[in-house]
C-alpha positions as CSV (number, residue, x, y, z in Angstrom):
1,X,157.0,160.3,88.7
2,X,153.7,158.3,89.0
3,X,151.0,158.3,91.6
4,X,152.8,155.6,93.7
5,X,155.8,158.0,94.2
6,X,153.5,160.2,96.2
7,X,151.6,157.5,98.0
8,X,154.6,155.5,99.2
9,X,156.2,158.3,101.3
10,X,152.8,158.9,103.0
11,X,152.3,155.2,103.7
12,X,155.9,154.9,105.1
13,X,155.3,158.0,107.3
14,X,152.0,156.5,108.6
15,X,153.8,153.2,109.4
16,X,156.5,154.9,111.3
17,X,153.9,157.0,113.3
18,X,152.0,153.8,114.1
19,X,155.2,152.1,115.3
20,X,156.1,155.1,117.5
21,X,152.6,155.5,118.9
22,X,150.8,152.2,118.0
23,X,147.0,152.3,117.7
24,X,144.8,149.6,119.2
25,X,144.9,147.5,115.9
26,X,148.7,147.4,115.9
27,X,148.8,146.5,119.6
28,X,146.3,143.7,119.2
29,X,148.2,142.4,116.2
30,X,151.4,142.4,118.2
31,X,153.0,144.9,115.8
32,X,154.9,146.9,118.4
33,X,158.6,147.1,119.2
34,X,158.5,145.1,122.5
35,X,156.5,142.3,120.9
36,X,158.5,142.1,117.7
37,X,161.7,141.9,119.7
38,X,160.4,139.9,122.6
39,X,162.9,137.1,122.1
40,X,165.8,139.6,122.7
41,X,164.0,141.5,125.5
42,X,162.8,138.5,127.5
43,X,159.9,138.8,129.9
44,X,159.2,141.9,131.9
45,X,158.2,140.2,135.1
46,X,161.5,138.1,135.2
47,X,163.9,141.1,135.3
48,X,161.8,144.2,135.3
49,X,164.5,146.9,135.4
50,X,166.9,145.2,133.0
51,X,164.1,144.5,130.6
52,X,163.2,148.1,130.4
53,X,166.8,149.2,130.1
54,X,167.2,147.0,127.1
55,X,163.8,148.0,125.7
56,X,164.7,151.8,125.9
57,X,168.0,151.3,124.1
58,X,166.3,149.2,121.4
59,X,163.4,151.8,121.1
60,X,165.9,154.6,120.6
61,X,167.8,152.8,117.9
62,X,164.6,151.8,116.1
63,X,163.4,155.5,116.1
64,X,166.8,156.6,114.8
65,X,166.6,154.1,111.9
66,X,163.2,155.0,110.7
67,X,164.4,157.9,108.4
68,X,167.2,155.8,106.7
69,X,164.7,152.9,106.5
70,X,162.8,154.9,103.9
71,X,165.9,155.0,101.6
72,X,166.6,151.3,102.2
73,X,163.1,150.3,101.3
74,X,163.3,152.3,98.0
75,X,166.5,150.3,97.2
76,X,164.9,147.0,98.4
77,X,161.8,147.5,96.1
78,X,164.0,148.5,93.2
79,X,162.5,152.0,92.8
80,X,165.7,153.5,91.5
81,X,164.1,156.3,89.6
82,X,162.3,157.6,92.6
83,X,165.5,157.2,94.7
84,X,167.5,159.2,92.1
85,X,164.9,162.0,91.9
86,X,164.7,162.2,95.7
87,X,168.5,162.2,96.4
88,X,169.3,164.7,93.7
89,X,166.9,167.3,95.1
90,X,168.0,169.9,97.7
91,X,165.6,168.6,100.4
92,X,166.5,165.1,99.5
93,X,170.2,165.7,100.3
94,X,169.2,167.3,103.6
95,X,167.1,164.2,104.4
96,X,169.9,161.9,103.4
97,X,172.3,163.7,105.7
98,X,169.9,163.6,108.6
99,X,168.9,160.0,108.1
100,X,172.6,158.9,108.1
101,X,173.4,161.1,111.1
102,X,170.5,159.9,113.4
103,X,171.7,156.3,113.7
104,X,175.2,157.6,114.6
105,X,173.8,159.9,117.2
106,X,171.5,157.1,118.5
107,X,174.5,154.7,118.7
108,X,176.5,157.3,120.6
109,X,173.7,157.9,123.1
110,X,173.2,154.1,123.6
111,X,177.0,153.8,124.2
112,X,176.8,156.6,126.8
113,X,173.9,154.8,128.5
114,X,175.7,151.4,128.6
115,X,179.1,152.6,129.7
116,X,180.1,151.7,133.3
117,X,177.4,149.1,133.5
118,X,174.5,151.5,132.6
119,X,175.5,154.1,135.2
120,X,174.3,157.0,133.1
121,X,171.1,155.4,131.8
122,X,168.0,157.5,132.7
123,X,166.5,154.5,134.5
124,X,169.7,154.0,136.6
125,X,169.8,157.7,137.4
126,X,166.2,157.7,138.7
127,X,166.9,154.6,140.7
128,X,170.1,156.1,142.3
129,X,167.9,158.8,143.9
130,X,166.5,156.2,146.2
131,X,169.8,154.9,147.5
132,X,170.4,155.0,151.2
133,X,173.8,154.9,152.9
134,X,176.2,152.6,151.0
135,X,173.5,151.3,148.6
136,X,173.8,151.7,144.8
137,X,171.1,151.7,142.2
138,X,171.6,148.0,141.7
139,X,170.3,147.4,145.2
140,X,167.2,149.3,144.4
141,X,166.9,147.4,141.1
142,X,166.9,144.1,142.9
143,X,164.3,145.3,145.4
144,X,162.0,146.4,142.5
145,X,162.6,143.2,140.5
146,X,161.7,141.0,143.5
147,X,158.5,143.0,144.1
148,X,157.5,142.8,140.5
149,X,157.6,139.0,140.6
150,X,155.1,138.9,143.5
151,X,151.4,138.4,143.1
152,X,148.9,141.2,143.6
153,X,150.7,143.9,141.7
154,X,148.6,146.4,139.7
155,X,149.3,147.0,136.0
156,X,147.4,149.8,134.3
157,X,147.9,150.6,130.6
158,X,147.6,154.3,130.4
159,X,148.2,154.5,126.7
160,X,149.9,152.4,124.0
161,X,153.4,153.4,125.0
162,X,153.3,153.7,128.7
163,X,151.8,151.9,131.7
164,X,151.7,152.1,135.5
165,X,152.9,149.4,137.9
166,X,152.1,149.5,141.6
167,X,153.8,147.0,143.8
168,X,153.8,146.7,147.6
169,X,156.2,149.6,148.0
170,X,156.7,151.3,144.6
171,X,154.7,153.3,142.1
172,X,156.3,153.0,138.7
173,X,155.4,154.9,135.5
174,X,157.0,153.2,132.5
175,X,157.6,155.4,129.4
176,X,159.5,154.6,126.1
177,X,162.9,155.8,127.4
178,X,162.8,155.8,131.2
179,X,160.9,154.8,134.4
180,X,159.5,157.4,136.8
181,X,159.2,156.0,140.3
182,X,158.3,156.9,143.8
183,X,158.4,154.9,147.1
184,X,155.0,154.7,148.7
185,X,156.4,155.4,152.1
186,X,157.5,159.0,151.3
187,X,155.0,159.9,148.5
188,X,151.8,161.9,148.3
189,X,149.2,161.0,145.6
190,X,146.8,163.7,144.6
191,X,144.1,163.7,142.0
192,X,144.7,167.1,140.4
193,X,142.2,167.3,137.5
194,X,139.8,165.3,135.4
195,X,138.4,165.5,131.9
196,X,135.5,163.8,130.2
197,X,135.4,162.7,126.6
198,X,132.4,161.8,124.5
199,X,132.8,158.5,122.6
200,X,130.6,156.3,120.6
201,X,127.2,155.6,122.3
202,X,127.9,151.9,121.6
203,X,130.9,152.1,123.9
204,X,129.3,153.5,127.0
205,X,128.8,157.1,125.8
206,X,131.4,159.0,127.9
207,X,134.8,158.3,129.5
208,X,136.5,160.2,132.3
209,X,140.3,160.4,132.7
210,X,142.0,161.4,136.0
211,X,145.3,163.2,136.1
212,X,147.1,162.1,139.3
213,X,150.3,163.6,140.6
214,X,152.7,161.4,142.5
215,X,155.1,163.5,144.5
216,X,158.0,162.1,146.5
217,X,159.5,163.9,149.5
218,X,163.0,162.7,148.6
219,X,165.4,165.3,147.4
220,X,166.0,165.4,143.6
221,X,163.0,163.2,142.8
222,X,160.7,165.1,140.4
223,X,156.9,164.6,140.7
224,X,155.2,162.9,137.8
225,X,151.7,162.6,136.5
226,X,149.8,159.4,135.8
227,X,146.7,159.6,133.7
228,X,144.2,156.8,134.1
229,X,140.6,155.9,133.3
230,X,138.4,156.7,136.3
231,X,137.2,153.1,136.1
232,X,140.8,152.0,137.2
233,X,140.9,154.5,140.1
234,X,139.5,152.1,142.7
235,X,141.9,149.4,141.7
236,X,144.8,151.8,142.0
237,X,143.6,153.2,145.3
238,X,143.2,149.7,146.8
239,X,146.9,148.9,146.1
240,X,148.3,152.1,147.5
241,X,149.3,152.3,151.1
242,X,148.9,156.1,151.1
243,X,145.7,158.0,151.2
244,X,144.8,159.5,147.9
245,X,143.9,163.2,148.1
246,X,141.2,164.4,145.7
247,X,141.2,168.1,144.9
248,X,137.8,169.8,145.5
249,X,137.4,170.7,141.8
250,X,137.5,167.0,140.8
251,X,134.1,165.4,140.4
252,X,134.0,161.7,139.6
253,X,132.0,160.9,136.6
254,X,129.5,158.1,137.0
255,X,129.9,155.2,134.5
256,X,126.9,154.0,132.6
257,X,126.6,151.1,135.1
258,X,126.4,153.5,138.0
259,X,123.9,155.6,136.2
260,X,121.8,152.6,135.5
261,X,121.9,151.6,139.2
262,X,120.4,155.0,140.1
263,X,117.7,154.7,137.5
264,X,117.0,151.1,138.5
265,X,116.3,152.2,142.1
266,X,114.3,155.2,141.1
267,X,112.2,153.1,138.8
268,X,111.3,150.4,141.3
269,X,110.3,153.0,143.9
270,X,107.0,153.3,142.0
271,X,106.3,149.5,142.4
272,X,104.2,148.2,145.2
273,X,106.1,147.3,148.3
274,X,106.4,143.7,149.6
275,X,104.9,143.5,153.1
276,X,107.0,141.6,155.6
277,X,108.1,142.0,159.2
278,X,110.7,139.3,159.0
279,X,114.4,140.1,159.8
280,X,116.9,139.1,157.2
281,X,120.6,138.5,157.3
282,X,123.1,140.4,155.1
283,X,122.7,140.6,151.3
284,X,124.4,137.6,149.8
285,X,125.8,139.7,147.0
286,X,127.9,142.3,148.9
287,X,127.7,140.8,152.4
288,X,127.4,144.4,153.8
289,X,123.9,145.8,153.3
290,X,120.7,144.1,154.5
291,X,118.3,142.7,151.8
292,X,116.0,145.5,150.6
293,X,114.1,144.0,147.7
294,X,111.9,141.0,146.8
295,X,111.0,139.6,143.4
296,X,107.3,139.1,142.9
297,X,105.5,138.9,139.6
298,X,103.3,142.0,139.1
299,X,103.6,142.6,135.4
300,X,100.8,141.6,133.0
301,X,102.8,139.1,130.9
302,X,101.1,135.9,129.9
303,X,102.7,132.7,131.0
304,X,101.9,131.3,127.6
305,X,104.7,133.3,126.1
306,X,108.2,131.8,126.5
307,X,109.6,135.2,127.3
308,X,107.1,136.0,130.0
309,X,108.0,136.7,133.5
310,X,107.5,133.9,136.0
311,X,106.9,133.9,139.8
312,X,109.9,133.9,142.1
313,X,109.5,132.1,145.5
314,X,112.9,133.0,146.9
315,X,112.9,135.0,150.2
316,X,114.5,138.5,150.1
317,X,118.3,138.0,149.9
318,X,119.5,140.9,147.9
319,X,119.9,144.7,148.3
320,X,118.8,147.0,145.5
321,X,122.3,147.8,144.4
322,X,123.4,144.2,144.0
323,X,120.2,143.3,142.2
324,X,120.7,146.2,139.8
325,X,124.3,145.1,139.1
326,X,123.1,141.5,138.5
327,X,120.3,142.8,136.2
328,X,122.7,144.9,134.1
329,X,125.3,142.1,133.9
330,X,122.8,140.0,132.0
331,X,122.1,142.6,129.4
332,X,123.6,143.5,126.0
333,X,126.5,145.9,126.9
334,X,126.4,147.4,123.4
335,X,122.7,148.4,123.7
336,X,122.2,150.3,127.0
337,X,119.0,151.9,125.6
338,X,117.2,148.5,125.9
339,X,118.2,147.8,129.5
340,X,115.2,149.3,131.3
341,X,112.7,147.3,129.1
342,X,114.8,144.1,129.3
343,X,114.3,141.0,131.4
344,X,116.6,139.0,133.7
345,X,116.5,135.8,135.7
346,X,116.6,135.5,139.5
347,X,120.2,134.7,140.5
348,X,118.9,131.8,142.7
349,X,115.9,130.1,141.1
350,X,116.2,131.5,137.5
351,X,112.7,132.8,137.5
352,X,112.4,135.5,134.8
353,X,111.5,139.0,135.9
354,X,111.4,142.6,134.7
355,X,111.7,145.9,136.5
356,X,108.0,145.9,137.3
357,X,108.5,142.8,139.4
358,X,111.2,144.2,141.7
359,X,109.7,145.5,144.9
360,X,111.2,147.2,147.9
361,X,110.4,145.7,151.3
362,X,107.8,147.5,153.4
363,X,110.5,148.1,156.1
364,X,112.7,150.0,153.7
365,X,112.3,153.8,153.7
366,X,112.6,155.0,150.1
């Protein structure tokens, strides 16, 4: 046996692992089961429940075929010597038996799911728990399908094999083989725990995940956990009709943008204030707060330099938070260490300014 005989099984195992739990590169390249079989599956938004029933059956069969696929690829590539050595060994015979048995078991399970119009499929069983009076799970399916076609639904990809869909009335957690669901009217949503992970400084330093429990008061409906990036929490909360309970031990981690806003405001506190007694309308950025800052050139840049700051003649129209968000939106997101020393342009007149040129109004108590 040559070196290839050892490398090929490892490569095949890695390929199968990447198909089961695809990394970002596989997802972006469309090398996932739903994308590869999209012609058979159709579009998720057109028939949401039926799409995922077909997808779960297809996923189960694909997983069952992975072991025997190793044997078939050996035959396909003509590596008969390796195949003979593998199948004549004790462990090779066990592998052959299991690899032939798994497709049979997978086929039997799919037949069980599809009998009586999918009555015993895990998705149908979960839907049937929400049936009222003479309804059957098909009625619930139609209701969900209709809502999933509407505008305004929230889709959150929690990882490469599952995602969350929140419609007007439903909270749906889609996994490879089933859908966990809860009706918003009889559910409680609780942020149970959170965890923070260090990542590359070039990708915003830290990331926080929230573990949120969705618990239905209906009998027989098990609670389920959705795990999302804290950056998606506000989007989720805005779509829910129920109040989200946050446990006392959960502290929301500030994103690097939020951290910069705090630093921005603390930095400009040391700048001279802009004297004015004039009353101003609401900030044109958020339309909630009153304007609190004015841009006036105070730094020592020379106007002879093309990158120098220039005077701004706009009246105060922005609050400090909105100006900080505007400032950071114009910076290089991959180099946050340069933000404080960087420059920006006035959102109205395009005059160039730095942090030394941002002044609180004299009427603002800082």
